[in-house]
N, C-alpha and C positions, 0 to 999 in steps of 0.2 A: 197176219198170218206169216208173213215173210220175215219180219224183224221182231216178232213177239218173244222168241226164245232169247235173243240178245238183250232185250229190255228186261226180261225176267232175271237173267243172269247178272245184269247190272245192279239189281236190287237184292241179289243173293237168293233167288228162288230158282227151282228147277221146274221143268214143264210138268212133271208128274205131280208135284205138290199143287201146282196151279190147277191141274186137271181134277184133282180130288176136290179142291175148293169149288171149281166150276161145276162139277157133277152135283154138288150139294145145292148150288143155285138153281141148276136145271131141275133137280128133284123138287124143290119148293115151287118152281113155276108149274111143274106137272101136277103137283098137289092142288094148286090153285085151279087149274083147268078141270081136274077130276071132281074135286069137292065143291067147286063153286064158291070158294072163299077168297079173301084178299089178304095175302101175307105181306106183299110189298106195296108200299104207298109211294106214289109219284109226288115229288116236290114240284110245285108249279115253277116253270122256268122264269127267270128274271126278265128275259126278253123273248117273247113268244115268236117273233119273226125269225130268230136265229135257228130255232129247232122246229122243223116241220112236225105236224102232229103225228104222222104215221112213222116217222124215222126212228124214234126210240124203240118202237115195237118191232120193226123189220130189221134194223141194223143197230140195235142198242147193245147194252152190256151183255145180255144173254147170248146174242149172236157172237160177239167177240169172245166170250168165255167158251162157247161151243167150238169155235174155230181153233182156239189154242188147245182145248182139250182133245179134239179130234186129231190135231197135229201130232200129239204125243203117241197116237196109236195107229194112224193110217198114213199111207203114202200121199205125197203132195198131189200127184196126178188124180188120185181118187177124190181128194177134197175139192180140187178145182172143178172136176166133172160134176160133183154133187152141187157145188155152188151155181154152176151154169144151169143145171136142171132146176134147181130151186128158184133161181131168178125167173126162169120161164114160167114155172108154176105160180109163183107169187104174182107175176104180171097178169097172167090169165085170170087168176082168182080176183085180183083187184079190179080188173076191167069188167068182170061179170058178177061182182059181189052183190049188186042190187038184184039182179035176176036170180042168183043163187038163194038169196035171202027170201025172196018171194016164193020160190019153188020149195025150199026146205022148211020154211016156217021156224018158229021159235024152238019147237021140239026137235026138229031135224038138226038145227045148228047146235043145240045142247048135246045131242047124241054125238055128233062129229067132234065137238070140243072134248068130250070125255074120251072118245076113242083115241084121238091124237094125244091127249094127256097121258093115257096109259102107254102109248108108244114112247113118248118123251120120258116117262118114268123108267121104262125099260132101258132106254139109252143112258140115262143118268146112273142106273144101277150098274150097267156094264162098264161105263167109264170109271166109276168109283172102284169097283172090284179090280179091274185091270191095273189101275194106277196105284192103288193101295198096295197091291202085290208087288209092284215094281219098287215102291218106296221101302217096304220092309224086307225086300230081297227074296221073294218067292217066285 
């Protein structure tokens, strides 16, 4: 988040272009959640001990793309506050996931997945529209 802009400029990209590409990745992730399909396939890691199982999901490419995309539109303090709140929520959910799964059941989890997929889809559309406008000069 702090040096992403410099790395992008090093390879000749601006944050807005990266944000448009990132919004498309987020859009496809949201479609996976909503439609229950698999668009992205994970390649098995060469060394399983290097990459913990949950790490790519919680702090993988989607997270990094989201951070840089949000960096193009929001103030740093807002992003940092959102990260802290998100860390707390993820921690609580991971600690209580077994209990939540028993309470909600398969149907409840499916409903929550679709609701959050729609929210993610709306975020992707907003990021796309905002940054395409900045690229074309509107």
